[in-house]
C-alpha positions in Angstrom: -58.9 -18.5 -211.8 -60.7 -16.8 -208.9 -62.0 -19.5 -206.6 -64.8 -17.4 -205.1 -66.7 -15.3 -207.6 -68.5 -13.5 -204.8 -65.2 -12.3 -203.2 -64.9 -8.5 -203.3 -61.3 -7.7 -204.0 -60.7 -4.9 -206.6 -57.3 -4.4 -208.3 -57.0 -1.0 -209.9 -54.3 -0.8 -212.6 -53.8 2.8 -213.7 -51.2 5.2 -215.0 -52.8 7.9 -212.7 -53.1 6.7 -209.1 -56.1 7.8 -207.1 -55.5 11.0 -205.1 -56.9 14.2 -203.9 -57.0 17.1 -206.4 -58.8 17.4 -209.8 -59.6 15.2 -212.7 -59.6 11.5 -212.9 -57.4 10.8 -209.8 -59.9 12.2 -207.4 -62.8 10.3 -209.1 -60.9 7.1 -208.7 -60.1 7.9 -205.1 -63.8 8.5 -204.3 -64.9 5.2 -205.9 -62.3 3.1 -204.1 -62.8 4.6 -200.7 -66.5 4.0 -200.9 -65.9 0.5 -202.2 -63.7 -0.2 -199.2 -66.5 1.1 -196.9 -68.7 -1.5 -198.5 -66.4 -4.3 -197.6 -64.1 -4.4 -200.7 -60.4 -5.1 -200.4 -58.5 -2.6 -202.5 -55.2 -3.2 -204.3 -53.5 -0.7 -206.7 -50.8 -1.0 -209.3 -49.4 2.2 -210.7 -46.1 3.5 -212.1 -43.6 4.0 -209.3 -42.8 7.5 -210.5 -46.5 8.5 -210.3 -46.8 7.0 -206.8 -44.0 9.0 -205.4 -46.0 12.2 -205.9 -49.0 11.0 -204.1 -49.8 11.5 -200.4 -50.0 8.3 -198.3 -52.8 5.9 -199.2 -55.0 4.3 -196.6 -52.9 1.7 -194.7 -55.5 -0.9 -195.7 -54.8 -0.6 -199.4 -52.2 -2.8 -201.0 -50.1 -0.5 -203.2 -47.8 -2.1 -205.8 -45.3 0.1 -207.8 -45.1 -0.7 -211.5 -41.3 -0.7 -211.9 -40.1 1.7 -214.6 -37.1 -0.5 -215.5 -34.7 -2.9 -213.8 -31.1 -2.8 -215.0 -31.4 -6.0 -216.9 -34.7 -5.1 -218.6 -34.6 -3.8 -222.2 -36.1 -0.3 -222.6 -39.8 0.2 -223.1 -40.6 1.5 -226.6 -44.3 1.2 -226.7 -44.6 1.5 -230.5 -42.1 -1.4 -231.1 -44.3 -4.5 -230.6 -41.5 -6.8 -229.5 -40.3 -4.5 -226.7 -43.8 -3.7 -225.6 -44.8 -7.4 -225.5 -41.6 -8.2 -223.5 -42.2 -5.4 -221.0 -45.9 -6.5 -220.5 -44.6 -10.0 -219.8 -42.1 -8.8 -217.3 -44.7 -6.7 -215.5 -47.1 -9.7 -215.5 -44.5 -11.9 -214.0 -44.1 -9.4 -211.1 -47.9 -9.3 -210.7 -48.1 -13.1 -210.6 -45.7 -13.1 -207.7 -47.5 -10.4 -205.8 -50.9 -12.2 -206.2 -49.7 -15.8 -206.1 -51.8 -16.6 -203.0 -54.9 -14.6 -203.8 -56.1 -13.3 -207.2 -58.4 -10.3 -207.2 -62.0 -10.9 -208.1 -62.2 -7.7 -210.3 -59.7 -5.7 -212.2 -60.4 -2.0 -212.9 -58.4 0.2 -215.2 -58.5 3.8 -216.4 -57.9 4.1 -220.1 -54.6 6.0 -220.3 -51.1 5.1 -221.4 -49.7 1.6 -221.2 -51.0 0.1 -217.9 -54.5 -0.8 -219.3 -52.7 -3.3 -221.6 -51.3 -4.9 -218.5 -54.7 -5.0 -217.0 -56.1 -6.7 -220.1 -53.4 -9.3 -220.1 -53.9 -10.1 -216.5 -57.6 -10.3 -216.9 -57.1 -12.9 -219.6 -54.4 -14.8 -217.8 -56.2 -14.9 -214.4 -59.7 -15.2 -215.9 -60.9 -12.2 -214.0 -63.5 -9.7 -215.1 -62.1 -6.4 -216.4 -63.9 -3.0 -216.1 -62.6 0.0 -218.0 -63.3 3.7 -217.0 -62.9 6.2 -219.9 -62.9 9.9 -219.2 -61.3 11.3 -222.4 -60.1 10.3 -225.8 -56.4 10.1 -225.1 -55.4 10.4 -228.8 -56.3 14.1 -228.8 -53.1 14.6 -226.8 -50.9 12.5 -229.1 -47.7 14.2 -230.2 -47.5 12.5 -233.6 -49.7 10.6 -236.0 -48.0 7.3 -235.2 -48.6 7.9 -231.5 -52.3 8.6 -232.2 -52.6 5.3 -234.2 -50.9 3.4 -231.3 -53.3 4.9 -228.8 -56.3 3.9 -230.9 -55.0 0.3 -231.4 -54.2 -0.1 -227.7 -57.6 1.2 -226.7 -59.3 -1.3 -229.0 -57.3 -4.2 -227.5 -58.2 -3.2 -224.0 -61.9 -2.5 -224.7 -62.2 -5.8 -226.7 -61.0 -7.6 -223.6 -63.2 -5.7 -221.2 -66.3 -7.1 -219.5 -67.7 -3.7 -218.7 -66.9 -0.3 -220.3 -67.8 2.8 -218.3 -67.4 6.0 -220.5 -68.2 9.4 -219.0 -70.6 10.2 -221.8 -72.6 8.4 -224.4 -70.6 10.2 -227.1 -67.4 8.9 -225.6 -68.6 5.4 -225.7 -69.6 5.7 -229.3 -66.2 7.1 -230.2 -64.7 3.6 -230.1 -65.7 0.7 -232.4 -66.8 -1.8 -229.8 -67.3 -5.5 -230.5 -70.2 -5.6 -228.1 -71.8 -2.2 -227.4 -74.1 -3.8 -224.8 -71.3 -4.0 -222.3 -71.0 -0.1 -222.3 -72.8 2.0 -219.7 -72.3 5.7 -219.1 -70.9 6.5 -215.6 -70.8 10.1 -214.6 -67.8 11.4 -212.6 -68.6 11.1 -208.9 -68.7 14.0 -206.6 -68.6 13.8 -202.8 -71.2 15.0 -200.2 -70.9 18.6 -199.2 -71.1 19.8 -195.6 -71.8 23.5 -196.2 -75.3 23.0 -197.6 -76.9 24.5 -200.7 -76.7 28.2 -201.3 -79.9 30.3 -201.1 -80.8 33.5 -202.9 -79.0 36.6 -201.5 -79.9 40.2 -202.4 -76.2 40.8 -203.1 -76.5 38.5 -206.1 -78.6 41.2 -207.7 -76.2 44.1 -207.0 -72.8 42.3 -206.9 -73.1 39.0 -208.9 -70.1 36.7 -208.8 -69.6 34.0 -211.4 -66.9 31.6 -210.4 -64.6 29.3 -212.4 -62.5 26.6 -210.7 -60.2 24.3 -212.6 -57.8 24.3 -215.5 -57.3 27.4 -217.6 -56.5 27.2 -221.3 -55.6 30.0 -223.8 -58.6 29.1 -225.9 -60.9 30.2 -223.0 -59.8 33.8 -223.2 -62.6 35.0 -225.5 -65.2 33.3 -223.3 -63.9 34.9 -220.2 -63.5 38.3 -221.8 -67.1 38.4 -223.0 -68.4 37.2 -219.7 -66.4 39.8 -217.8 -67.7 42.5 -220.1 -71.3 41.4 -219.4 -70.7 41.3 -215.7 -69.0 44.7 -215.7 -72.3 46.3 -216.7 -74.0 45.1 -213.5 -71.1 45.6 -211.1 -70.3 41.9 -211.3 -67.1 39.9 -210.8 -65.6 36.9 -212.6 -63.8 34.9 -209.9 -61.2 32.5 -211.1 -59.6 29.8 -208.8 -56.3 29.1 -210.4 -52.6 29.9 -209.8 -52.1 33.6 -210.1 -49.1 33.1 -212.4 -51.1 31.1 -214.9 -50.3 32.8 -218.3 -54.0 32.7 -219.3 -55.1 34.3 -216.1 -52.4 36.9 -216.2 -53.5 38.0 -219.7 -57.1 38.1 -218.7 -56.5 40.2 -215.6 -54.5 42.7 -217.8 -57.6 43.3 -220.0 -60.5 42.7 -217.6 -60.4 44.7 -214.4 -63.3 42.8 -212.8 -61.6 39.4 -212.9 -60.4 38.3 -209.5 -58.0 35.4 -208.8 -57.9 33.0 -205.9 -55.0 30.5 -205.4 -56.1 26.8 -205.5 -56.8 24.9 -202.3 -55.3 21.7 -201.1 -58.6 19.9 -200.6 -61.6 19.7 -202.9 -64.0 20.4 -200.0 -62.1 23.7 -199.4 -62.9 24.8 -203.0 -66.6 23.9 -202.6 -66.8 25.8 -199.2 -65.1 28.8 -200.8 -67.5 28.9 -203.7 -70.5 28.5 -201.4 -69.4 31.6 -199.6 -68.3 33.8 -202.6 -70.2 32.8 -205.7 -73.7 33.4 -207.1 -73.1 31.2 -210.1 -70.7 28.5 -211.3 -69.1 28.6 -214.7 -68.4 25.5 -216.9 -66.5 26.7 -220.0 -65.5 24.9 -223.2 -64.1 26.5 -226.3 -66.6 27.3 -229.0 -64.1 25.9 -231.5 -63.8 22.1 -231.6 -60.6 22.6 -233.6 -59.1 24.3 -230.5 -60.6 21.8 -228.0 -61.5 18.6 -229.9 -61.9 16.5 -226.7 -64.9 18.6 -225.8 -67.0 16.6 -228.3 -67.0 13.5 -226.0 -65.8 14.6 -222.6 -68.2 15.5 -219.8 -67.3 18.1 -217.2 -66.7 16.7 -213.7 -67.1 20.2 -212.3 -70.7 20.2 -213.6 -71.4 17.2 -211.4 -69.3 18.4 -208.5 -70.6 21.9 -208.2 -74.2 21.0 -208.8 -74.2 20.0 -205.1 -74.0 23.7 -204.2 -77.5 24.4 -205.6 -76.2 27.5 -207.4 -77.1 28.3 -211.1 -74.6 26.8 -213.5 -73.6 28.6 -216.7 -72.5 26.2 -219.4 -70.5 27.5 -222.3 -70.5 24.7 -224.9 -71.0 24.6 -228.6 -73.2 22.2 -230.5 -72.0 18.7 -231.1 -70.5 18.3 -227.7 -71.5 16.0 -224.9 -72.0 18.9 -222.5 -74.2 20.8 -225.0 -76.3 17.7 -225.7 -76.9 17.3 -222.0 -77.8 21.0 -221.6 -80.2 20.9 -224.6 -82.0 17.8 -223.3 -82.4 19.4 -219.9 -83.5 22.7 -221.5 -80.8 24.3 -219.4 -81.5 28.0 -218.9 -77.9 28.9 -218.5 -76.5 27.3 -221.7 -74.6 29.5 -224.1 -73.9 27.8 -227.4 -71.9 30.3 -229.3 -69.5 33.3 -228.8 -72.3 35.9 -228.9 -72.1 38.9 -226.6 -75.9 39.1 -226.6 -76.1 35.6 -225.1 -73.6 36.5 -222.4 -75.5 39.7 -221.6 -78.8 37.8 -221.4 -77.4 35.1 -219.1 -76.0 37.7 -216.7 -79.4 39.5 -216.7 -81.0 36.3 -215.7 -78.6 35.8 -212.8 -79.3 39.2 -211.3 -83.1 38.6 -211.3 -84.3 36.7 -208.3 -87.1 34.8 -210.2 -84.8 33.5 -213.0 -81.9 32.9 -210.5 -84.3 30.6 -208.6 -85.4 28.8 -211.7 -81.8 28.2 -212.7 -80.9 27.1 -209.2 -83.8 24.7 -209.2 -82.5 23.0 -212.3 -79.2 22.5 -210.6 -80.7 21.1 -207.5 -82.9 18.7 -209.5 -79.8 17.4 -211.3 -77.9 17.1 -208.0 -80.7 15.0 -206.5 -81.1 12.7 -209.4 -78.5 11.7 -212.0 -75.7 13.6 -210.4 -76.4 12.2 -206.9 -73.1 10.8 -205.6 -74.7 7.8 -203.8 -76.6 7.0 -207.0 -73.4 7.1 -209.1 -71.4 5.0 -206.6 -74.3 2.5 -206.5 -74.2 2.2 -210.3 -70.5 1.7 -210.2 -70.6 -1.1 -207.7 -73.6 -2.6 -209.5 -71.5 -2.8 -212.7 -68.7 -4.6 -210.9 -71.1 -7.1 -209.4 -72.7 -7.8 -212.7 -69.4 -9.0 -214.0 -68.9 -11.2 -210.9 -72.4 -12.8 -211.0 -72.7 -13.1 -214.8 -69.3 -12.8 -216.4 -70.4 -14.4 -219.6 -73.7 -12.6 -220.1 -73.4 -8.9 -221.3 -75.7 -6.6 -219.4 -78.0 -4.2 -221.2 -76.6 -1.0 -222.6 -77.6 1.7 -220.1 -76.2 4.8 -221.7 -77.8 7.9 -220.1 -80.5 9.6 -222.1 -79.8 12.9 -220.4 -83.3 13.0 -218.9 -83.8 13.1 -215.2 -86.5 10.9 -213.7 
């Protein structure tokens, strides 16, 4: 039992440790570094093999490796209940020793793989509030039907134990059968303040428009990129892709689209942002228009949408109906939303981007989002508020505050 409910000591238990880069690790990193700046003590438990690949953490963080296996431990077979239960007990015994003098006041986990089950067990044993961040439905990456069922069962066990549940979209929160939906609040992926300032209109945007994509590339994005490149070619435009130049999807695109340019990824996120501020006239957020090809698009929310809104550039969102990104774009009446693989829509979007009046309208939408629901200070304040709710009123569920996709 935590003796002081007002203590601020967060223990993150996650398969993916916080780190620089893309995806969930950088989001966890930003939340934790800002919590520490607000006086929180930070502890991390993550698999030892994952920790080896991470640059040094702040010296003030307590980092505890989750041992893969000691020689006298039975192997972990997560779908064999007895072996899983035994491994969780062994891990919990290690954690009890690490925290025998001081238990954390809060446990945070990221819903992925086996560590969240450990987090749920420790929360129950130590009587500590548990908050769960969800960024995607992990079962979409299952390699078998039995694996998919195990992921769903494990997620339910963790979410049933949780005090607060923080999905990245309302649709993602609704994808799980929650015992108490009131403990669920949408938490957007947090960005970080930019130093380069917002981009203003430049006459070159009319004569040499550059739409930029930064992030992962999948084969199912090829039709999107080809149609966009074709529309840009008509106005002397370029599709700029930040990705490894040997990426198979990028290689194929550059063979068919002469106006696609490639840029190797950067080490730091701020370098990507600064590069886009200098080179781009619009940012691309691209999902497949087939949910069969990209089923997780239905509930995921693009972190790059939040991140690159800070630049104040127009954002072009390619997302089909019945996805979280499309629902947000429709609620916002987003000018740069394309909802199907229609060349006419791509051509119209590019025409808007090379016209100063409509470029400014699209940029104003981006800036409004960056100043309100995507503001990094606002997102961090919500995150810390959710943690403090569990500390102050652990037995009282807070109101469901899922985002309505309207700015205020």
